[in-house]
N, C-alpha and C positions, 0 to 999 in steps of 0.2 A: 874681179871683183862681181861684175853685172853678173857673169856667168854663176858666180857663186851665191848672190842676191836670188836669182831665178831657178837653181836648186831649190832653194831654201823655200821658196813660197809655192813652188810645186810640191815639196814634200808636205807643206802645210794643207796642199789638197788632195793629199792620197793619189798624186801623179809624179809619174817622172822617165822621163825621156829614153828611148833605147839608147845603148852604148853605141857611138862606130869608131871604126879605128883610130880617129883624130884623139879620141880622149880614152888612148890605152893607158897614156900613164897617171891617169886618174881615177881608173880603175878598183882599186880596193874603195873609195870614197861612193864609188856610184855604188859596188856590189852592197855598203853596207844600205843605201838608201832606198833599193829595190827592197831590202828584204823589211826593213823597218817602218818603212812609209804608211801610216798608217789613214783609216777614213777620218776628216777631220769632223771633229765632234762640233755640237750647233745647237747643245743644250747644256746646262749644268747637271740635269739630272739625267742624262743620257749615259747610258754601265755598259760593260760588255765584262762577264766573267766567263774563264776560260776553263776548258774540261780540267787542266790537273788542279785548280779548285774544288770543281763537284768532286772529284774522285776521292778527299779528304772528307767533306762531307759527309754526315749520316745522312742517309736517305732510305726511305723507306718504301716510297709508291713511288711512280715516274712524275705524279702530280709534284711531292716534293720539289723538283726540279726549278717548279717556279718561284719557290722562297727563297734562290737566290735572286731574286729582283728585287731591289730594295723600295721597302713597302708595300709589298706583297703578301696576301695572306691566302693560306686554302683552307677548307673543308670539308671532308668527307661526311655524307650525312646517308648512305646506300647502300653498302654493304659492300664497299673498296672496287665495286665495277663502273659507278654511276662517275660522270665529270664531276670533279671538287668546285665547291663553289670557291667563287674569286673576289676578292676583297681590295680596292685600289684608288689611292686620290678621294678619298670619302666615298666611292661606288661600292655598295651591294653589286657586284657585277653580274651575281647567278651565278653560271656555267660559262662566260663570257660574252654578255652582251655588250661589255664596255671595254674590255681588252681583247685586242686582235692579236691572235695565237698563231703563226706559223713557224713548219716547217721546212729547211732545204725552201722555201719559195709557192710552197704549198700551203692553202690557208685552212686552217684546222679549224674555223669555228663553221656550223653548220647553221643559215637562214633556216629561216620556215622548219625549226625542227619540232619533232611530235611531243619535248619535254619542256624547249623553250629555245626563242631567239639569241644564237649565235652562239650553242651548245659546243663546247670546246673540249672533246675529249683526250687524255693524253695516254692511257692506260696501252698504247701499242708502241709506245715510246721505248725503249730501250736505252737505259741509263747511261750505260757506258760506251753508245755510238755519240755521244754528245762530244760536239768539239770545242763549240762555244754558245753562249746564249749574251744576244742584244736585246738591251732594254730600253724602252723608251717611253718614258710616264708625259702624256700632255698631247693634242693634236696639233703639232707645229708642223710636222715632218711632208712635204708635197708625193713621198711614195706613199705614204699609210691612210689607209681608205675605211674601208666598210669598219665598224667595232673600234676602230682606234680614238675613243673619246678620252677613256681615263690615260691608257698607255697602248703602246705594241712590246709583243715578244717576239722573238723570231731569233731558232733552233737550228742551226749549225750541223749537219752531223760529220763525223771524219771521213776522211779518203783515205786511209789506211790503218792498222795495227801494226805498230813495231815490231811484236811478236805475238805468234796465236796462245791464246787465252781459256782456260776451264778455269771456271768458279762453280763454286759448291756450296751455298748456305743451308743454316736450318738454325732453327730462332723458336721463343716460347708461342703459344698457340697451334702446334705444329704447322707452323711456318716452315716452309722448301722452295729452296730456288736454284735451276741450274742455268748458267750459262757458259757456251760458247762461241768464240768469237776469231778470228784471225783473217789474214788478208795473205791468200794462198798466190802464187805470179803465173799469170795464162797472157806471156806475155802476145803482143805488144800491150797486153791491159795490165793495169792493176785493179783492186777486189777489195769488197769490205764483205765479209760475208757474218752475220749474227743469230743466233738461235737462243731462244728463252724459254722455259718453264718453272712458272710461280705456282704455290697452292700455299693456305692458310685459312684457318678457324676464325684467327678473330680471338677479341674476350668476352663476346657473348655471349648469352646462355644456350642462343640457340644457333649455334654455326653456322658459320656467312660461307662456308665453302664454297671460297676464291679460288677458281680457276682460271691462270693466264697463261696464253701460247704465245710468243711473239717470232717473226723469223723477217730477216731483213741482210737483202741483199744488194752490194752496190759494186756495177763495174767503170771503170773510167779510163781512158784513152787523151793522152795529150794532143788537143786541138790547133794547130798554127805555131808561132816558135814562141808565142806565151797565153798559152790556153788549154782549155779541156774543156770536152765531154762527160756525162756523166750519165747513166741509167740505173735508176733506183727503185725496189719494188721493196713491198713488204703486208707482210699478212700479220692478223691478230686474231684470235678466238679467246672471249671470255666469257663466264658465267659465276652467277655470285648469289646468296638469298643475303637477302637485309633485315635487320631489325627496327627498321625504322627510325622514326621522332616519336620519343615516347614525353607525354604530357609530366610537367613538373611535379605537380599535384599526385598523380599516380607514384612517383618517388618520396615524397613527403611522407605520404599515408603510410606507407610501408609495404602495399598492395604490388608494386612493382622494384625489383633490383633493378640499377641504373645499366646494368648491360640487359635487362629483359626488354619483353617485347607486347606488344598489344597484339600484332597481325602478325607471328613468325612465315605468313607465305609471300610476303613482299623479296622481289630479287627481281631479274635480271638475267639475260644473254646479250652479247654484242660481238658482232664481227665488222673485220674492215682489212679488205684490200684495196691495194696500191702501185700505183706504176709511173713513175716522172722520169722525166728527162729536162738538164740542163745543159746550155752553153755558155762560158765564157771565154772571152776573146780580147784581144785588142787590134783592132784594126789599126791604128796608126799609132806615132811615137806617142803622141797625147792623148789616145781617146783607147777606152773599153767601154764593151758591150758583153749583152747578158740576154741570154731567149730558156725559156723555161716553160713545159709542158707539163698535165700533168691530168690522170682518171682514177676518181675513187668508188671502189663501191660498197654500200656502208650499209647495215642494219643495226637495229635494237630494239628489243621488247622489254620493258620497262616495266616491273608492278610495283605499286605503291597503295599506301592508305594513308592519307594527312589529318584524318578529320573520324577516322572511326564508324563511329554508329548517327553521328551529326543529321546528316540528311537521311540514311535509309535504316533504321533501327533495326531493321530482319536481317540482310543482308550485308549491310557495311558497307562503306563508302568506297570501298577497293576501286583503285583505276590498273587501267592499261592501258600505256604507251608505245606505239609500235613507227617506226621508221622503215621503212625501204627506200634508197636512194644511192644514182647516182649521178656525181658531176663530176665537171672535166674544165679545164680553163687553160690561158697563156698566160703570160706577161713577156713582156722587153722592155731593158732599158739601153739608152747608149748617151754618154758620157763623153766631153770633148775641152779638151783645154786650152784660153789662146792667149798670147801677151800682146799687148795694144801699150804703148811706150811702157812706163812702172806698170801695169793694173795687170792682171791674172784674172783672165775671166771662165772660170769653168761653169758649163752649161749641161743639163743633166734633161733629157727628154723620156719620157716613158708610157705602159699604156699595158692596161689588162682587160681581159674579160674570163667571165667564168658562167656555166651555165650548171640548175639544177634540175633534175628531173626526181622527183619523191614523191611517195607514195605513204601519205600521215592521218593515224585513226586514233582514236579515245574509246575505250570499250568500258566501260562497269564492270568488274568482274566480285568474285568471292574467292577464294583460295584458288586462283587463279583460270578462275573455269568463268569465261565471259557468257554477261547475262543481258545487256543492251549495247548498241552501238551509241553513243553520245556524237561523234562525227568521224567522215571517211573521205577523203578527199586526196587527190593528185595536185601538188605544187611543181609548176613548170618558169622558175625566178633565172632572168638571166640578167645580168650585170654587164657594164664597161667601161673602163676607165683611160682616161690622158691625163698626164702631168708632165708641167715644165719647170725644172728650176733652177737659178741664176747665180754663181756664188762669183760676187766680184771682189776680189783682197786689193785693196784701193791704196794699201800700207800693209808692211810685213806685221803692225801691231794694228789695221782693224781688218774684217771682213764684213758684208752684207749680202745677205742671202733671202732672194725673195722665191715664192713658186706660187702656185696656183695648181690647182683641182676640180677635174671636173668628172662627174660620176652618174650614168644614167643606169635605171633599173626597169624592167618590165616584167610586171605580178600577172602571174595566169592561174585561176584555182577552179578545180573543176569537181563538185562535190559530187558523190556516188551513192548522196541519200535526196529523198525527193524534197520540195522547198519547202521548206519551214520545218521540218524532222529532226534537225539537227543543229549546230551550233554555225558549221560553214555555209558558205552561200558562194555558190559560183561567181566566177568576173574576170576581168581584166581592168589592168591600169598600167601608167607609166609614171615615174617621176624622176626627176634629177634634182643635182646638187651640185655648186661651184664652191670651193673653198680658196680663199686667199690662206698665203703661211708668209710671215716673215721673222728675219734674224740678225742681230747686229751684235756681233762678236770683237770684245777688244780686249790686245793680249798688254799686260801690264810686266813693268820690270817685275822680277824675283818667280816667273815662273807662274802667274795669276792671271787667268782669265775671267771678260766679263761679260755675260751673255742674258739679251732680250729677247725674248722670242712670244709670236703672236700667230695663232689660227684658227681655224675652224675645221674642226669635225664633225663626225654623226656615226650615228649607230641606224639601219637599216630596220624598219617594223616588219612583224610578221606576214606574206601574203595574207594572209587567211583573214587578218584585217584591216590590211590595207585595202583590199579589190570591192570592200562593202561600206568604205570611209565616209559616211555623210557627216556628218559632223566638222569636214574641213581641218583635222587632227592632221596634220604633216606626216610624211610617211618617212619621211628621210630626216628627224629631228634635228636640228645644227646643236654643235655645244663649240662656243666660243671661248677663247681661252688665253693668258698672258700668264708669263714666266719670268722673273730677273733671277739671277743667278751667278753667281762664282765659283771655280774652281781654282786649287793650289796645289803647287808643290814646294813652301818654304826651302827657299837655300839655303836657309838657317839648320835646317834640320836635314841636311844632306839628301836630298829628295827622300828622304824614305817615308815621308807623312806624305799623302794624299787628301784633300778638303776639301769635300762639293756643298753648298749648300742653295739651296732654291724655295723662293716663294711666290708663290702661284693662285691662279686663279680661272675657276671654269663655270659659264654659266649655260646650261641645259636648257632650252626653248621649251621642250614640254618632255616630261618622263615616263615614255612608253615602256610598257613591260607584258610581253606575252605572257601568260598563264597557263600552260600549256595542261597543269593541273584540271583549270575548270575550262578549259576551252574557247576564252576571251584574253580582250588586250585592256590590261591598269593602265588608264588614263590618271596621271597625278599631278600636272602643270609644270610650271615651268619651277627650279631649281639653280641655286649655288652653291658652288663649294671652292672654298679658299683652305690654305696652309703654309706649311712650309715643312720641307724634307732638309735633311742633313745626313752627311755622308761621309766616313774614315777609315781612313786604310794607312794601316802604320807597320814598317817592320821593326820593330820594338830590337830582334839580336840579330844575328846571321840566320840563327834558324828558328826562329819566334816570329812570326805573324800576327796583326789584331785586325779587327775590323767593328764597326758599328753602323748601322743603319737604323735613321728614326724619319718617323713621319707623324706628323699634326694636320690633323683636317677637322674643317667643321663644314655640315652639308644640311642643307633647310630647305625650304617651299617658299621661294618667294612670296605669294599671297600673302601667305598666310603664318609664315616663320616658326612653322614647325620644326622639329628635325626630321630628314631621311630617315626612316627606320635601315639599323643594320651598318648604318653608313662608318665606316673605322672612323674612331676619333686620335687614336693611339697606340702608334703599332711601334715595336722595337726589334732590332734580330744585331743578334751582338757574334761572334766568334773569337778561339784565340785559335791557331794554328803552331804545334812544333814538329820539325823534324830533330830528332834525337841521335845520337851515334849507335854505330853500329847495327842503323838499318829501323830504328822504332820511330813510329811517327803517333801523333796523336792531334785530336783535337776535339775543343768544348763548345758548343751552340747553346747559346739563347733563344728565344721568341717570346715576346709578350705582346699581348693586345686586349686596353683598356675596356673597362663597361663603357658600352652606349646603349641608346633607346633603343626597344625592339620593335615599338609603334609609335605614332605620331607625337603622343601624350604626354611619353615619359615614363606611364605609368608600370611599363614592364618593362625591363631592363635585362639587357643579354649581358653577362656575364665575363667580366674578361678574365685572360689566364697569362701565365709565366710556366713555360717550360723550358728544360733544361734535355739535352742530348749529346750523347759524348761516341768519340770512334775511338781505340785503339789499334796499331798493327804494324807488324813486322814483318820485314823483308827480308827476306833469308835466299840469296842465292835468286835460285827461278822461284820459289815460291813465297805468297805472301797470306801470312795470320792476319786477321782481322776480327774485332770485336767492337759492334754495334752497341748501344745501350739507347733506349728512347723513355723517355721521361724519365730521365735520372733519380728525381725526388718524387718521382708516386704521386704527382701532383692529381688532383680530383678535378678535370676540368672537361669543359665542354665542347667537343668540337664545331659542332652547328649548334644553332640555335633560331626559331623563328617564334613569332607569335604568328598564332591563328586559332579557332574557335574549332572542338573539337567535343566528344562523349563519350565515354568511355560505357561498357557494355550496363553496368547497374545503375547508370545515372540519369534524373528523371528527363533531362535537359541539356543541351551546349554547355558549354564553358568556354571562355576565352585565357586560354591560358602560355607559358612558353614551353615550346614543344624542342625537345633536344638530342643529339647525339653525342653520349657521350666519349671522349678522348680515352685513347688506349693508356692504360697504366704502364706503372716499369715494367718494358720488357725485354730480350734481349737477342740478340743475332751473331752469330759466330760464320762466316767463311773462310775459306782455303781458294785460295786461287794458285794454278801453275803457269805460269810463261815459259812457254819449251821453243 
């Protein structure tokens, strides 16, 4: 009985001892534990989405993968090649300022970026490569660092394809896509290879001419008795035109169609080359360790015009943002499990380091011709972190988690312009932050767990503002939050329903947003967010599944009580998936975001929307035929919208208005996949 209790507790902690000769009579039980043992959940809002689920979802772009995270909304507003806007837990996280994104342990958020702090572009990721998406909402986890205030999303790529696959897609707006992927055997190694070509013009009056090419390779080899080594490489090249954000008044007056453009010269180009290595192994019977290293070479040229002729009535206000960088890093973790009497102790220690060497510039331009240099600098930013976490299972129904994380940053900026002639000054500074974390997990009868979480997180500010900080504003503003929640698989429903709910609050020390379009930091003061998340998963019948994610939040500035602009108020996502006889599959998904204030007075409103997408597929031997329908009801919606001041060519003075990028109308995509 004591041995069985020990196995049960170790299962809860996600570790199992190695099987020895004396345990052979229990081999079937031990084999099952090793295969199914999960990493323990420490918050009600943690979720994992597997690749099998993603394969049934209508996915139009790589960034659509983020929509699998409950409560997360994405929006594109610059031609399909720029990183998407992200909304989560009352945050308008811009392109990633408050949501940490990583793929196979490589951080995807770019610090001190030309367009905005924490810029996280996922267009280099091939959707079919994703094995799972682990999502955490809130700053409650010791292994979660920079940008993880609203939450963190971790993608894991697959280690093999069961069979080689070739996929051809065609759809509305001259959309074309080719994919080839497989796992050729190269003994003693296993491999993953994939190549993708994608083109589309989009629904706009001025075709966006999006071109995207992706290559990916991974080679793996067993390491020790229960580990592996993986070496991965990825190449991305993308280019596009953009219709930009057009003012609401131009559409209302009939001056522009909603798919028109004020400045059709907008657009961009980006490349990314990445190489990474990862080792995972078990040094002992009840311990595990991992090490990863990475190097990334990245470029972006982004041409935009948000205010048209507000500042320069002759040449327009067009800008070009340029980012050239290499960034490198490494991380390591080690986890031990020990038993003291009837108490299980699981200790995790880890650390990471990262260095960015970036040349970032901002130019005034007209029709992609540079007119003047606004700023031009080299940013060298380094960071290092260490953390420790202790999980104590004092009873099969009570687990305590405590953690502490320490991050240190060094910012070094060298301006290439004479002092006083640009918006960036040279300088150096360092900053550190200590973050406590804690959780209590209580397991009740009837497959129900209660969670209480607390944690401090942060997002780093842009180095160009940090090194000239004369007002004492923190460069690493803290976000403190707590969450109380529950997860349950009611036995009365045969374990076919899983429910989760979380009530949460986040207090931000100072809203700091680097505005790359203007070359400066917007300082907004303290803010508070609170809300409720609800998630439901159900197997309604043998071949029918349903899911529902709902999130309500309220975000306001503490000093004034004004709403935080563009913070999501209500977000819903729901879907039904079915596997029919004779190889048919179908999915219907809905996503909704409610109206929300576009600026502090609430005079201008960012309008909400509800959109339906559908997918039908037929598996016939080695072939799969699929039809995807986006915006099934042809809803006239706004993918992204902002409030700002602009002036059209014939207007006498700048005007404050909502500026929007229209959502894609009803469109179709058909694909054929051949597995051989």
